[in-house]
Structures are given as structure tokens and as C-alpha cells.
C-alpha positions in Angstrom: 0.0 0.0 0.0 2.8 2.4 0.9 4.5 1.8 -2.5 1.2 2.6 -4.3 0.8 5.9 -2.5 4.4 6.9 -3.1 4.0 5.9 -6.8 0.8 8.1 -7.0 2.6 11.1 -5.5 5.5 10.9 -8.0 3.2 10.5 -11.0 1.2 13.7 -10.4 -1.9 12.4 -8.7 -3.2 15.6 -7.2 -5.3 13.8 -4.6 -2.3 11.9 -3.3 0.1 14.8 -3.3 0.5 16.6 0.0 -1.3 20.0 0.1 1.9 21.9 0.9 3.7 20.8 -2.2 0.7 20.9 -4.6 0.8 23.4 -7.5 -2.6 25.2 -7.7 -4.1 26.6 -10.9 -5.2 30.3 -11.0 -8.8 29.3 -10.5 -7.9 27.1 -7.6 -5.9 30.0 -6.0 -9.1 32.1 -6.1 -11.1 29.3 -4.6 -8.7 29.0 -1.7 -10.4 31.9 0.0 -13.7 30.0 0.0 -14.7 27.0 2.1 -17.2 25.6 4.4 -18.4 26.8 7.9 -20.4 25.5 10.8 -22.8 28.1 12.3 -25.5 27.4 14.9 -25.2 23.6 14.2 -25.7 24.1 10.4 -23.2 23.7 7.6 -22.7 26.4 5.0 -20.6 26.7 1.8 -18.9 30.1 1.7 -18.2 31.5 -1.8 -17.1 35.1 -2.5 -18.1 36.2 1.0 -21.7 34.8 0.8 -22.9 31.6 2.3 -25.5 29.0 1.2 -26.7 25.9 3.0 -24.4 22.8 2.4 -26.6 20.1 0.8 -24.0 17.6 -0.5 -20.5 16.3 0.2 -17.7 18.6 -0.9 -14.2 17.6 -1.7 -11.6 20.3 -1.0 -8.5 21.0 -3.0 -6.3 19.0 -0.6 -8.6 15.9 -0.9 -10.4 16.4 2.4 -14.1 15.4 2.1 -16.6 17.5 4.1 -20.1 16.1 4.7 -23.3 18.1 5.2 -23.5 16.9 8.9 -20.2 18.8 9.6 -18.0 15.7 9.7 -14.9 15.6 7.5 -12.3 13.1 6.5 -8.7 13.9 5.6 -6.7 12.0 3.0 -4.9 10.1 5.7 -8.2 8.6 6.8 -8.6 10.7 10.0 -12.1 11.8 10.8 -13.4 14.8 12.8 -16.4 17.1 13.2 -16.3 20.8 12.5 -17.2 22.8 15.6 -19.6 25.8 15.7 -17.9 29.0 14.6 -15.1 27.3 12.6 -14.5 26.9 8.9 -12.3 24.8 6.6 -10.9 26.7 3.6 -10.7 25.1 0.2 -7.0 24.4 0.8 -7.9 22.3 3.9 -6.9 24.8 6.6 -9.1 24.9 9.7 -9.8 28.4 11.1 -12.2 30.2 13.3 -14.8 31.5 10.9 -14.9 35.3 10.3 -18.4 36.8 10.5 -20.2 37.3 7.2 -20.5 41.0 6.5 -22.1 42.8 3.5 -24.3 45.7 2.5 -27.5 45.2 0.6 -30.5 47.1 -0.8 -33.7 45.7 0.7 -37.1 47.2 -0.1 -35.4 50.5 -1.1 -33.4 50.7 2.1 -29.7 50.1 2.6 -29.0 47.5 5.2 -25.7 46.3 6.8 -25.8 42.5 7.3 -23.5 40.9 9.9 -24.2 37.2 10.0 -27.9 37.1 10.8 -28.2 40.7 12.2 -29.6 43.4 9.9 -29.0 47.1 10.7 -30.3 50.0 8.7 -27.4 52.0 7.2 -27.8 55.5 8.5 -24.5 57.1 7.5 -21.7 56.7 4.9 -19.8 53.4 5.2 -16.2 53.1 3.9 -15.3 49.7 2.5 -11.9 48.0 2.6 -11.1 48.9 -1.0 -11.8 52.7 -0.4 -15.3 52.6 -2.0 -18.1 54.2 0.0 -21.7 53.2 0.4 -24.4 55.7 1.3 -27.9 55.3 2.9 -29.5 56.9 -0.2 -28.8 53.6 -2.1 -25.6 54.3 -4.0 -21.9 53.5 -3.9 -18.9 55.6 -5.0 -16.6 53.2 -6.8 -13.4 54.5 -8.4 -14.9 58.0 -8.4 -18.1 57.0 -10.1 -21.6 56.9 -8.6 -23.2 53.4 -8.8 -26.9 53.1 -8.0 -27.8 49.9 -6.2 -31.0 47.9 -6.9 -33.0 45.7 -4.6 -31.1 42.5 -3.9 -27.7 44.0 -4.9 -25.0 42.9 -2.3 -21.5 44.3 -1.8 -19.1 42.6 0.6 -17.1 44.6 3.1 -14.1 44.2 0.8 -16.0 46.4 -1.7 -16.8 43.7 -4.3 -20.3 42.9 -5.7 -21.4 39.5 -4.5 -22.7 37.0 -7.1 -26.5 36.4 -6.9 -25.9 32.7 -7.3 -24.1 32.6 -3.9 -27.2 33.9 -2.0 -28.7 31.2 0.2 -32.2 30.0 -0.6 -33.2 31.2 2.9 -32.1 34.7 2.2 -33.6 34.7 -1.3 -37.0 33.6 0.2 -36.8 36.3 2.9 -36.1 38.9 0.2 -39.0 37.7 -2.0 -41.3 37.8 1.0 -40.3 41.4 1.8 -40.6 42.6 -1.8 -44.0 41.0 -2.2 -45.5 42.9 0.7 
């Protein structure tokens, strides 16, 4: 068995190669910032700063398999369970999960979202990249005024978040609010 695993490592099998010596593609390097997180006993997939419920098994770039119940199995066969407030990044690193922060337009009002807490934006908010968001529903990005529409989301880094990364729960809440 040992000979087979050594043979696989030397023949470029990316699933057998140790994570530290693996060469990642450009796309994979971008994905390394994403991962999975456990919050309030529920598993979420985190992509581009947004989270969605984890519904199926996910294999990370280092070969770790993460299951929707929060358990995970490393390539060496060791098994563990992700604890509340922790995340595993796509490269396989285990960390305390940072809170999810973003700004969104909901029913014509600018809201700051921090995990599950929504706060009405009542003053200018500076983002990490220097852009500014205003309660009137616009953002100044690279010196240009950008109007935000209902459902638009901007993460605290200042990047627009993809609508496909919005969780079904949040999408249902937004639809409920806009239909009233």
C-alpha cells in the first residue's frame, strides 16, 4: 500500500500529493479563499463572502471530504467534526470563521448585514477597498456613482457578490419582503 501511495505522488496524482507541495491553478488559488463553515449547528458553503446551505458532500483541493452533517475526513483517513464558529478553507486549513458582513439594498433601504443581524445603514460606510456606500442607495466606486437595486449585495471588501451565492433562505426572505 505504501508503495502505491508513493507511486501516485510521484506520478502527479493531485489527490495523493501533500497539500503543501501541490501546485494550484489560477482558478484554484481564487477558490482557496472559499470554504465551508459551521454556524448554529448548520453547515454552509462560503463563496465570495456569501454563504449558502451545504446540501451535499464537498471535496476540498487537498482531498479532504466534508459532509453536510459537519464531519470531515482527511486523505490520511482521520475523521473529525467541525465545531460551531469554525471553517475549513478550500485548501484544507481549519480556522475560526470570520463573521459574514455585507451591505445590501432591501425594499429600497440600505442594510448592513452581519451574519444574521440586519442594521439600517444611517451614514456613509467606507469599505476595505476605499469605496463608500451611502444610505441613499448608491456607492462611490473608483470615483463613479453606482446606484444599487433591490437585492444587490456588496461585501465589506467592496466587491459585488454574485447572486448565485445567495442562500435559498435569504432569497426567500427577500422575496417575502418585496411582495409585501
